[in-house]
C-alpha positions in Angstrom: 20.5 11.4 1.6 16.7 11.9 1.2 14.7 13.7 3.8 11.7 11.6 5.0 8.3 12.8 6.3 9.4 12.3 9.9 12.3 14.7 9.6 10.0 17.2 8.0 7.5 16.9 10.8 10.3 17.4 13.4 11.4 20.5 11.5 7.7 21.7 11.4 7.5 21.3 15.2 10.7 23.3 15.7 9.5 26.1 13.4 6.1 26.3 15.0 7.7 26.5 18.4 9.7 29.4 17.2 6.6 31.1 15.9 7.4 30.5 12.2 3.9 29.3 11.4 4.1 29.8 7.6 7.2 27.8 7.3 5.8 25.2 9.7 2.7 24.9 7.5 4.8 24.4 4.4 6.8 21.7 6.1 3.7 19.9 7.2 2.4 20.0 3.6 5.7 18.7 2.3 5.6 15.8 4.9 2.0 14.9 3.7 3.0 15.0 0.1 6.1 12.9 0.7 4.0 10.3 2.5 1.5 10.2 -0.3 4.2 9.9 -3.0 5.9 7.1 -1.1 2.6 5.3 -0.8 2.0 5.7 -4.5 5.5 4.4 -5.3 5.0 1.3 -3.1 1.7 0.5 -4.8 3.2 1.0 -8.2 6.2 -1.1 -7.3 3.9 -4.0 -6.2 2.0 -3.8 -9.5 5.1 -3.7 -11.6 6.7 -6.6 -9.7 3.5 -8.6 -10.3 3.7 -7.8 -14.0 7.3 -8.9 -14.1 6.4 -12.2 -12.4 3.6 -12.7 -14.8 5.9 -12.1 -17.7 8.4 -14.6 -16.4 5.7 -17.1 -15.9 4.3 -16.6 -19.4 7.7 -16.6 -21.2 9.8 -18.7 -18.9 10.5 -22.3 -18.5 10.9 -23.3 -14.9 11.1 -19.6 -14.0 13.8 -18.8 -16.5 13.3 -17.1 -19.8 15.3 -18.7 -22.6 18.0 -16.7 -24.3 16.1 -17.1 -27.6 13.1 -15.1 -26.2 14.5 -11.7 -26.8 11.2 -9.9 -26.3 10.6 -11.6 -23.0 14.1 -10.9 -21.8 13.8 -7.2 -22.9 10.5 -6.9 -21.1 12.0 -8.2 -17.9 15.0 -6.0 -18.2 12.7 -2.9 -18.7 10.7 -3.8 -15.6 13.8 -4.5 -13.6 15.1 -1.0 -14.5 11.8 0.6 -13.4 11.9 -1.4 -10.1 15.5 -0.3 -9.5 14.5 3.3 -9.9 11.6 2.9 -7.5 13.8 1.1 -5.0 16.3 3.9 -5.2 13.6 6.5 -4.6 12.2 4.6 -1.6 15.5 4.5 0.2 
């Protein structure tokens, strides 16, 4: 299970309430970084998905790449693998 920014901010509040300001500051930084990285992943995912769609449109016939087009199929498979990794990270 991945910790999200909201959980980090809740932990930050608890530590600050207990007077642990250094730890609270680190948790706030981690929450900010987590949010920034998630945003970057979402933007990258959208760009990669668009590239995948363009590849299918360019190589495909009726939205399907023929089995004989090994390069097109390999390209889609590579992009699908990257998208799967991003989706897993965004869970």
